[in-house]
C-alpha atoms as a printed R data frame, in Angstrom:
    type eleno elety resid chain resno       x       y       z
1   ATOM     1    CA   MET     A     1 124.513  94.002 113.527
2   ATOM     2    CA   VAL     A     2 125.791  94.352 110.045
3   ATOM     3    CA   LEU     A     3 124.502  96.538 107.169
4   ATOM     4    CA   VAL     A     4 123.601  94.710 103.959
5   ATOM     5    CA   LEU     A     5 123.060  96.201 100.341
6   ATOM     6    CA   ILE     A     6 121.237  94.347  97.653
7   ATOM     7    CA   GLY     A     7 121.233  96.271  94.411
8   ATOM     8    CA   ALA     A     8 122.214  97.220  91.017
9   ATOM     9    CA   SER     A     9 122.749 100.479  88.952
10  ATOM    10    CA   TYR     A    10 122.845 101.608  85.467
11  ATOM    11    CA   SER     A    11 126.438 100.006  85.155
12  ATOM    12    CA   GLU     A    12 125.222  96.562  86.051
13  ATOM    13    CA   MET     A    13 121.700  96.458  84.626
14  ATOM    14    CA   PRO     A    14 119.975  97.768  81.593
15  ATOM    15    CA   LEU     A    15 117.998 100.867  82.194
16  ATOM    16    CA   HIS     A    16 114.657  99.283  81.010
17  ATOM    17    CA   GLN     A    17 114.915  96.538  83.612
18  ATOM    18    CA   LEU     A    18 115.800  99.063  86.326
19  ATOM    19    CA   GLU     A    19 112.638 100.911  85.170
20  ATOM    20    CA   ILE     A    20 110.654  97.908  86.060
21  ATOM    21    CA   LEU     A    21 112.201  97.715  89.488
22  ATOM    22    CA   GLU     A    22 111.635 101.481  90.159
23  ATOM    23    CA   ARG     A    23 107.815 100.982  88.967
24  ATOM    24    CA   GLU     A    24 107.397  98.311  91.600
25  ATOM    25    CA   ALA     A    25 109.371 100.088  94.336
26  ATOM    26    CA   SER     A    26 106.517 101.038  96.454
27  ATOM    27    CA   THR     A    27 105.015  97.431  96.381
28  ATOM    28    CA   ILE     A    28 108.497  96.198  97.301
29  ATOM    29    CA   ARG     A    29 109.023  98.750  99.978
30  ATOM    30    CA   GLN     A    30 105.657  97.703 101.762
31  ATOM    31    CA   GLN     A    31 106.909  94.156 102.044
32  ATOM    32    CA   PHE     A    32 109.950  95.021 104.278
33  ATOM    33    CA   ASP     A    33 109.623  95.066 107.987
34  ATOM    34    CA   SER     A    34 112.737  97.536 108.173
35  ATOM    35    CA   GLY     A    35 115.249  98.788 105.715
36  ATOM    36    CA   VAL     A    36 115.678 101.546 103.191
37  ATOM    37    CA   LEU     A    37 114.860 101.174  99.521
38  ATOM    38    CA   VAL     A    38 116.459 103.677  97.108
39  ATOM    39    CA   SER     A    39 114.905 103.432  93.681
40  ATOM    40    CA   THR     A    40 115.467 105.848  90.917
41  ATOM    41    CA   CYS     A    41 115.611 105.525  87.022
42  ATOM    42    CA   ASN     A    42 119.328 104.417  87.371
43  ATOM    43    CA   ARG     A    43 119.565 102.395  90.654
44  ATOM    44    CA   PHE     A    44 117.810 100.141  92.766
45  ATOM    45    CA   GLU     A    45 119.250  99.405  96.050
46  ATOM    46    CA   VAL     A    46 117.732  98.013  99.422
47  ATOM    47    CA   TYR     A    47 119.760  98.669 102.581
48  ATOM    48    CA   LEU     A    48 119.046  96.248 105.553
49  ATOM    49    CA   GLU     A    49 120.372  95.600 109.003
50  ATOM    50    CA   CYS     A    50 120.834  91.956 110.395
51  ATOM    51    CA   GLN     A    51 122.989  89.649 112.377
52  ATOM    52    CA   ASP     A    52 125.718  88.112 110.626
53  ATOM    53    CA   GLN     A    53 124.208  84.573 110.542
54  ATOM    54    CA   GLU     A    54 121.123  86.072 108.847
55  ATOM    55    CA   ILE     A    55 122.773  87.651 105.633
56  ATOM    56    CA   SER     A    56 122.016  84.615 103.399
57  ATOM    57    CA   ALA     A    57 118.322  84.252 104.529
58  ATOM    58    CA   LEU     A    58 117.677  87.773 104.332
59  ATOM    59    CA   THR     A    59 119.230  88.015 100.750
60  ATOM    60    CA   ASP     A    60 117.158  85.129  99.581
61  ATOM    61    CA   ARG     A    61 114.009  86.596 101.076
62  ATOM    62    CA   THR     A    62 114.639  90.029  99.468
63  ATOM    63    CA   LEU     A    63 115.404  88.520  96.109
64  ATOM    64    CA   SER     A    64 112.127  86.496  96.385
65  ATOM    65    CA   LEU     A    65 110.183  89.660  97.319
66  ATOM    66    CA   VAL     A    66 111.558  91.478  94.406
67  ATOM    67    CA   ASP     A    67 110.890  88.709  92.089
68  ATOM    68    CA   LYS     A    68 107.274  88.382  93.218
69  ATOM    69    CA   ALA     A    69 106.842  92.084  92.650
70  ATOM    70    CA   THR     A    70 108.535  92.385  89.204
71  ATOM    71    CA   GLY     A    71 108.512  88.951  87.758
72  ATOM    72    CA   LEU     A    72 112.060  89.355  86.515
73  ATOM    73    CA   GLY     A    73 112.975  85.809  87.819
74  ATOM    74    CA   LEU     A    74 115.274  84.707  90.600
75  ATOM    75    CA   ALA     A    75 117.948  83.627  88.419
76  ATOM    76    CA   PHE     A    76 118.318  86.906  86.644
77  ATOM    77    CA   LEU     A    77 117.913  88.968  89.803
78  ATOM    78    CA   SER     A    78 120.594  86.774  91.565
79  ATOM    79    CA   SER     A    79 122.962  87.480  88.772
80  ATOM    80    CA   VAL     A    80 122.548  91.179  88.574
81  ATOM    81    CA   LEU     A    81 121.581  92.309  91.993
82  ATOM    82    CA   LYS     A    82 124.999  92.437  93.930
83  ATOM    83    CA   VAL     A    83 125.092  91.952  97.600
84  ATOM    84    CA   SER     A    84 127.606  93.754  99.951
85  ATOM    85    CA   TYR     A    85 127.737  94.048 103.584
86  ATOM    86    CA   GLY     A    86 129.747  95.713 106.395
87  ATOM    87    CA   SER     A    87 131.876  98.669 105.677
88  ATOM    88    CA   ALA     A    88 131.594  98.215 101.931
89  ATOM    89    CA   VAL     A    89 127.954  99.290 102.333
90  ATOM    90    CA   VAL     A    90 128.767 102.460 104.113
91  ATOM    91    CA   GLN     A    91 131.351 103.232 101.577
92  ATOM    92    CA   HIS     A    92 128.994 102.731  98.786
93  ATOM    93    CA   LEU     A    93 126.150 104.810 100.281
94  ATOM    94    CA   TYR     A    94 128.556 107.737 100.830
95  ATOM    95    CA   SER     A    95 129.547 107.472  97.086
96  ATOM    96    CA   VAL     A    96 125.861 107.478  96.044
97  ATOM    97    CA   ALA     A    97 124.759 110.192  98.283
98  ATOM    98    CA   SER     A    98 127.614 112.549  97.395
99  ATOM    99    CA   GLY     A    99 126.980 112.020  93.652
100 ATOM   100    CA   LEU     A   100 130.285 110.048  92.993
101 ATOM   101    CA   ASP     A   101 128.414 107.044  91.725
102 ATOM   102    CA   SER     A   102 125.978 108.551  89.210
103 ATOM   103    CA   MET     A   103 125.447 108.815  85.631
104 ATOM   104    CA   VAL     A   104 126.246 112.573  85.953
105 ATOM   105    CA   ILE     A   105 129.134 112.845  88.553
106 ATOM   106    CA   GLY     A   106 128.245 115.371  91.204
107 ATOM   107    CA   GLU     A   107 124.571 115.034  90.734
108 ATOM   108    CA   ALA     A   108 123.088 116.821  93.803
109 ATOM   109    CA   GLU     A   109 119.478 115.298  93.417
110 ATOM   110    CA   ILE     A   110 120.586 111.754  94.620
111 ATOM   111    CA   ALA     A   111 121.211 113.060  98.220
112 ATOM   112    CA   GLY     A   112 117.579 114.160  98.326
113 ATOM   113    CA   GLN     A   113 116.440 110.703  97.156
114 ATOM   114    CA   VAL     A   114 118.496 108.992  99.690
115 ATOM   115    CA   ARG     A   115 117.022 111.196 102.389
116 ATOM   116    CA   ARG     A   116 113.466 110.745 101.030
117 ATOM   117    CA   SER     A   117 114.090 106.902 101.080
118 ATOM   118    CA   LEU     A   118 115.115 106.990 104.635
119 ATOM   119    CA   GLN     A   119 112.139 108.867 105.749
């Protein structure tokens, strides 16, 4: 199994577009069979688990679900939502949960947001 991250933060995407993703997060979350969606005012990240050979199909399916919920367009979403997999996903999640990858370095609130998303 491999971990996959599809997402963007304030550094890759304008905040007004992240707001659209956040507003539709519950709709998007309902479409997933499994996975964790972390959506805040400054980040949108989908964490999924799959087999190596499924990464491309899972990425396409996820982008399609996000497009249907937001209307932002597949071309745009493909250009701003980065796809990572393997150990890079784990490293990124630690960075996010610890507050190192935040608009305000050390922000403690993000750990709670990650925990709630997992639940």
